[in-house]
C-alpha positions as CSV (number, residue, x, y, z in Angstrom):
1,M,0.0,0.0,0.0
2,K,1.3,3.5,-0.9
3,I,-0.4,6.6,0.4
4,L,1.2,10.0,-0.3
5,I,1.6,12.0,2.9
6,I,2.7,15.3,1.2
7,N,-0.1,17.4,2.7
8,D,0.8,16.5,6.3
9,M,4.5,17.1,5.6
10,I,3.7,20.6,4.1
11,Q,1.8,21.5,7.3
12,I,4.5,20.3,9.7
13,N,6.5,23.5,9.2
14,N,8.3,26.3,11.0
15,E,5.1,28.0,12.0
16,L,3.9,24.9,13.9
17,R,7.5,24.5,15.3
18,D,7.4,28.1,16.7
19,R,4.0,27.5,18.3
20,A,5.2,24.3,20.0
21,Y,8.4,26.0,21.2
22,Q,6.5,29.1,22.5
23,C,4.1,26.9,24.4
24,A,7.0,25.0,26.0
25,C,8.7,28.2,26.9
26,E,5.6,29.6,28.5
27,H,5.1,26.5,30.5
28,G,8.7,26.5,31.9
29,F,10.2,23.7,29.9
30,H,13.2,25.9,28.9
31,D,13.8,27.7,32.1
32,K,16.8,25.4,32.7
33,E,19.3,24.4,30.1
34,Y,19.4,20.7,29.2
35,S,21.5,18.6,26.9
36,D,20.3,17.3,23.5
37,A,20.2,13.8,25.1
38,H,17.7,15.1,27.6
39,W,15.3,16.3,24.9
40,M,15.8,13.2,22.8
41,M,15.0,11.0,25.7
42,L,11.7,12.9,26.2
43,I,11.0,12.1,22.5
44,V,11.7,8.4,23.2
45,T,9.3,8.4,26.2
46,E,6.5,9.7,24.0
47,I,7.3,7.0,21.4
48,S,7.2,4.4,24.3
49,E,3.9,5.8,25.5
50,A,2.5,5.4,22.0
51,V,3.6,1.8,21.9
52,N,2.0,1.2,25.3
53,A,-1.3,2.8,24.2
54,D,-1.2,0.5,21.1
55,R,-0.6,-2.6,23.3
56,K,-3.7,-1.6,25.4
57,G,-5.7,-1.0,22.2
58,K,-6.3,2.6,23.4
59,H,-7.4,4.8,20.4
60,A,-9.0,8.2,20.3
61,D,-12.7,8.5,19.6
62,I,-13.1,11.6,17.4
63,L,-16.9,11.3,17.1
64,K,-17.4,10.9,20.8
65,F,-15.0,13.9,21.4
66,K,-17.0,16.1,19.1
67,R,-20.3,15.0,20.8
68,E,-18.8,15.5,24.3
69,F,-17.4,18.9,23.3
70,S,-20.8,20.1,22.1
71,V,-22.7,18.9,25.2
72,N,-23.7,21.6,27.7
73,K,-22.4,24.3,25.4
74,Y,-24.9,26.8,27.0
75,F,-24.0,25.9,30.6
76,T,-20.2,25.2,30.5
77,S,-17.4,27.4,29.1
78,E,-15.7,26.3,25.9
79,P,-12.2,25.7,27.6
80,I,-13.8,23.5,30.3
81,R,-15.8,21.5,27.7
82,F,-12.7,21.1,25.5
83,K,-10.6,19.9,28.4
84,N,-13.2,17.4,29.7
85,A,-13.9,16.0,26.2
86,F,-10.1,15.8,25.4
87,E,-9.4,13.9,28.6
88,K,-12.3,11.6,28.2
89,C,-11.9,10.8,24.4
90,I,-8.3,11.5,23.3
91,K,-5.8,11.7,26.2
92,D,-3.3,8.9,26.4
93,S,-4.4,7.3,23.2
94,V,-2.1,6.2,20.4
95,E,-3.0,9.3,18.4
96,D,-2.4,11.6,21.4
97,E,1.0,10.1,22.0
98,L,2.0,10.3,18.4
99,A,1.0,14.0,18.4
100,D,3.2,14.4,21.5
101,V,6.2,12.9,19.5
102,I,5.6,15.5,16.8
103,I,5.3,18.3,19.4
104,R,8.5,17.3,21.2
105,C,10.4,17.2,17.9
106,L,9.0,20.6,16.9
107,D,9.9,22.0,20.3
108,L,13.4,20.8,20.1
109,S,13.7,22.2,16.6
110,G,12.5,25.6,17.9
111,L,15.0,25.4,20.8
112,K,17.9,24.7,18.4
113,N,16.7,26.9,15.6
114,I,16.3,24.0,13.2
115,D,14.2,24.7,10.1
116,I,11.5,22.2,9.4
117,D,11.7,21.3,5.7
118,L,10.3,17.9,4.9
119,G,10.3,16.7,1.4
120,E,7.8,14.4,-0.3
121,D,7.4,10.9,1.0
122,E,4.9,8.1,1.0
123,C,3.7,5.5,3.4
124,K,5.7,2.3,3.2
125,D,3.7,-0.3,5.0
126,N,5.8,-3.4,4.9
127,G,3.4,-5.3,7.2
128,S,5.6,-4.7,10.3
129,S,4.0,-4.2,13.7
130,F,3.3,-0.9,15.3
131,A,6.2,-1.5,17.8
132,D,8.6,-2.3,14.8
133,K,7.7,1.0,13.2
134,M,8.2,2.9,16.5
135,Y,11.6,1.2,17.0
136,W,12.8,2.7,13.7
137,A,11.7,6.1,14.9
138,C,13.8,5.7,18.0
139,W,16.7,4.3,16.1
140,A,17.1,7.6,14.3
141,L,17.9,9.3,17.7
142,Y,20.8,6.9,18.3
143,C,22.3,7.0,14.9
144,D,25.7,8.7,15.3
145,D,25.9,9.3,11.5
146,F,22.9,11.8,11.7
147,S,23.1,15.4,12.8
148,L,20.4,16.6,15.3
149,S,18.4,18.1,12.5
150,E,18.6,14.9,10.5
151,K,17.5,12.9,13.5
152,I,14.5,15.1,14.1
153,E,13.6,15.0,10.4
154,E,13.8,11.2,10.3
155,I,11.5,10.9,13.3
156,L,9.0,13.3,11.9
157,I,9.0,11.4,8.6
158,D,8.7,8.0,10.4
159,I,5.7,9.2,12.5
160,L,4.0,10.8,9.4
161,Q,4.4,7.5,7.6
162,V,3.0,5.5,10.4
163,T,0.0,7.8,10.8
164,S,-0.6,7.7,7.1
165,C,-0.5,3.9,7.0
166,Y,-3.0,3.8,9.9
167,K,-5.1,6.5,8.4
168,I,-4.7,8.8,11.4
169,D,-5.3,12.5,10.9
170,L,-2.1,13.5,12.6
171,L,-2.4,17.2,12.2
172,W,-5.9,17.3,13.7
173,F,-4.5,15.5,16.8
174,V,-1.4,17.7,16.9
175,E,-3.8,20.8,16.9
176,Q,-6.0,19.3,19.6
177,K,-3.0,18.4,21.8
178,M,-1.4,21.8,21.4
179,R,-4.6,23.4,22.4
180,Y,-4.8,21.2,25.4
181,N,-1.1,21.9,26.3
182,E,-1.7,25.6,26.1
183,S,-4.1,25.4,29.0
184,R,-2.0,23.1,31.2
185,P,0.0,24.2,34.4
186,M,3.7,24.9,34.4
187,L,5.8,21.9,33.2
188,N,2.4,20.2,32.7
189,G,2.6,19.4,36.5
190,K,5.8,17.4,36.1
191,K,9.4,17.9,37.4
192,Y,10.8,18.6,33.9
């Protein structure tokens, strides 16, 4: 199966990078200086969370999210409805965690002033498991032959290929997760 993923690649750009980086700065993620290895490990943790969500069969329910978000629209504020619907229907799903991988890559690109310039690519579904596909996304981080920008680009392409193969509207999920993140407390309530 070959599915072109050009549209998603065009929309994963410097504007989205800047938004992810700005949100991370506003939430204290860059108040301390950390090594590249620190940031890459956070990407690996998101990849691992996606694998665990897949193992549990946890997928987002977009239709339910839209229904939940529209419920009580005359009695509850939009931000509260959004947060409740997101946490009930999307949070911690495969799609949510893959969006986190993209956001972490974009944030690191913003921190390091790396331009996002993805070329054309296509889904290459060789029948391997979801975990296999995620392994190759992690592998890029540990490849000593790649520069940091090449590592980030490779991960972005790997995740875009996976979401294309699984027919996941990745950009929709990235948008929802960024909106959710923008309303979270400092450091998203974590240590770093």
